[in-house]
N, C-alpha and C positions, 0 to 999 in steps of 0.2 A: 451736046447734052447739057441741059440746065441742072442746077443743084436739086431742084424738086424731083425731077425724074430720077436722078442718081440715088436719092434717098429711098425712093419707092423700090427701085430695082434691088438695092442692097437688102432692104427689108424683106422683099419677096424671096431673095436667095436664102436669107436666114431662116425664114419660115419653111421653105422647101427643104433646106438641109436638115432642120429639126424634125420635120415630118419623116424624112428618110431614116434618120437615126432612130426615131421612135418606132417606126415600123419594123426596123431590123432588130430591135432589142427583143430578146427571148428570155423566158423564165430560166433560172438556174437549173441545170439538169439534176434529176434525182440521183442520189447515191444509193445503189442497190447492193444488198449483201444478204448472204444466207449463212446461217450458223446453227449448230446444235446447242440446245439449252438444257442443262442438267443441274438443277439445284438439289443438293443432298441434305436431308434433314436427319438429325439424330435425336435420341431420347432426351437430350439436355436442352434442345431448342425447339421442339415441336410436340404437339399432342400425339400420344400414341393412340392407335385404333386397334380394335380387336376383330378377329375373324373366327367364327365358329367352325371347327373342323372335326367334330366328333359327336357321338350320341350322349344324351344326358344319363347320368348315373347317380344312384343314391349315395350319400356321403358316408353312411354307416357301414363300412367294410363291404361296399358294393351290394349291401342288402337291398332287396327290392320291396318286399312286403314284410318279411320276418328274417331272423338270422338263418333260417333253414331254406329260404327261397331267394335265389339270386338271379340277376340279369346278366346275360352275356351277349353284348352287341357285336355285330360284324357289319358295319355300315360305312359308306363313303359319304362325307358331308363337305360342302364347299359354301363359301360366302362370296358373292360377287361385289363389284364396286358400288352398287346401289344399296347394299346391306341385305339383299335377299339371300335367304339360306335354303338350299335344296340338298336332297340326298336320297339314298335308297340303300336297302340291305336287309339284314335279318336280325331278329331278337330271339333269344332263347331264354325261357324261364325254366330253371332247373332246381329240383330239390337236392339237398345234400346227399341223399341216397341215390341220386341220379335218375331215379324213376319215381313217379312219372315226370315227363318234361314236356314243355310246350314250345313250338317253333312257329314263328310268324315272319312273313315277308312284309316289310313296311316301306312306305314312302315318307319322306321327311320334308317339311316345309316350315318356313318361319321368317323372321326378320330380326335385325339388330340395328339399333339406332341410338343416337345421343343428341342432346341439345347443348346450347352454350353452357348452361348451368351444370350439365352432367358430362361434359367433355372429358374423356379418359375413363369414364365409368359408365359404359353403355348398358342399355336394357335389352335383354332378349325376351321378346314377347309378341305372340306366343311362338313356341317351337313345338310342332306336333309330329308324332310318329303314329301312323295309322296303317293297319294291315290285317290280313287274315292268315290263318294257318291251322294247326291241329295240335292235339295233345295225344301222346302215347302213354298208355298206362303200363303197369308192371307186367301185364300179360301181352304187351305189344299190340294192343287194340287202339286204333286211332279214333278221335272224335273231332269234329270241326270246332274251331275257336276263332275269335277275333280280338283285336286290342286297339285301344286309342289312348295314347299317352300325350300329355301336354306339360311342357316345361315353361315356367315363367321366371325370368331373372329378377333379382332384387336390387341390382345395381352395384353389388359388391364384387370385387375381383380378387383373385389370388395369382399374382404375377409369377411367383416362384413355382407354383404347381400348374400354371397355364389353365386356370379354371375361372369360369363365371358362375357365381352362386345363385341359387334360387330354390323354387319348389316344384316338385314333380307330382302330378296327379294322373290317375289312369283308371280305365275301366276295361275289364276283361270279360268277354262273353264266351261261354262254353266251358266245359270241364277243363281245369287248368292245374298244372303241377302244384301240389300242396293245398289245393282247395277242392273239397268234394262238391261244393255248390256249383251251379252253372253260371253264376254271375257274381262279381265282386268288384269293389272300387278301393283305391288306396291313395294316400297322400303322404309324401315324405320329403325331407330336406334333400336337396340334390345339387349337382353342378353339371355344367356342360363343358366338354373339352374345347379349348380355344387357344389362340396364339396371338401375341401382340404384333403389330405391324406399324409402319410409319408412312406418311405421305410419300408417294413415289411419282415422279414426273420426269419424263425424258421426251423432249419434243424438238422439232426443227422450226426455226424462225426465218421467214423471208421478210426482210426489212427494207423500207424505202424512206430515205431522208431527203427533204427538200426545204431549203431556207430555214433551217433550225427546228423543223418539226418533222415527225415521221409517223408512219403507220406500219403495222406488222400483221402478218398472217402466220398462224401457228398450226402445224400439222405433224402427225406421225401415224403409225399403225393404230394407235389407241386414243389419239386426241385430235381436237380441232379447236381453233379459236382465233381471236383477233386482239389487237392491242395498239397502244400509242406509245411513242418513244420520243423523248427530248434528249438530244445528244449531250453527253457529259452532265446530265441532270437526273432524270428519273424516267420510269416506265410504268405502265399498267397493262397487264395481260388478263384476259378473261378466257378460260379454257374449259371445254367440256370433254368428258370421256366418251369414247366410241368403242364399238366392238365389245371385248371383254371388260373394258373400263366404263361401259355405259352406266350412267347414274352418278359418276364422280364429277365434281366440279372444282376448279381451282381459280381463285382470283388472287393474282400476285401483283405486288407493287415493290419497287426497290430502286436503288441507285443505278445509274448508267456510267460506265467508265470506258477508257480506251484500252483496247488490246492490240498487240502488235506481234511481229515475228511468227508468222504462220508458215508451215511447210507447204510449198506448192511445187508440184512436179519434181519432187525429190530434193528440192532445195529450200533453205530457210530464207524467207524474204520478209522485209519490213512492210507489212500491209496494215494500215490503221483500220480499226473496227470499233465502233461505239456499240456496246452491248451490256446487258445486265451484269452487275457485280455483287448484288445482294438480292434476297428474296424474302418478302414478308407476306404471309398468308393472311388474307383479309376475310372479313365476315361474309358468309355465303358459301364458303368452301366446304366440301364434304368428301369423305372417302370411306368406303364400306358402310355407307349410310350414317356416318358419324361426323359431327362438327369437328373441324381441324383448325388449329392455329399454330403459329410458329414463325420464327425468323432465323435465317441462316446467311452467313457470308461465304459458305462453301458452295460456290457456283462454278461449274465448269462450262466453258464456251469453246467450241471449235468451229472455225470458219470452214465452210464447205468450198473446197478448191479442188484443183487437179491432184492426182495421186503423187 
């Protein structure tokens, strides 16, 4: 074998060997993990939101039209995650002498919302109570009547009394308690019963990390979403509400850190997990129809493992 042939053969073997090694090299396997993600926000680190849970009432000693004519509501009202208000029940207009009185079955509809500028002080507009009923006079004789009431919030709140303030206007058709005419209208300062709430998010994350980058799928009974994760760096999750949470949206960004020592199969094992350690609510997030913002370091993560 001459020198020239030997060089060619060595080169061929090197090329062949390199080709085999290149062909056998595979991408690094993805690191898969599943965990619960529960950021908890408080009044000190997040925008509070309001949910309407009662009927509007006049502010002057519950007077509806005059000191002798009052409203007595018996309604069920709820606000969903999109800010839509619904409800139903009854309204009674009663004179201080108890007769005559008017009774109405009403349906309730409306919305509550806020913008970035009015975050924490939402507007209820409009909230309507509409229905029909009857009036009983002092002789026990009924006559048909109907009512339409509209509440419009003015953006002011009363946290201590759980109230959103505004104006109440209404029209009653038919003979009604305290009014001999068959038609009258009224306008009065009023409030609607409400309660403060905070952004609530509890979801599960299925995470895939490969070569320093990762993707995430988020899901629960009330949420669905996607995200990106950089180990030991940061994450960005975009989450939409489903079911009873339809209309809510959460865009979260924060830091990612390492968790260990999870209980698996009844024993505590050192299992590394890169997952969120903080949560910052970004622009575009809404809950109960209201813009929300906030940052928390109170994040709870639990790896999904065996019992």
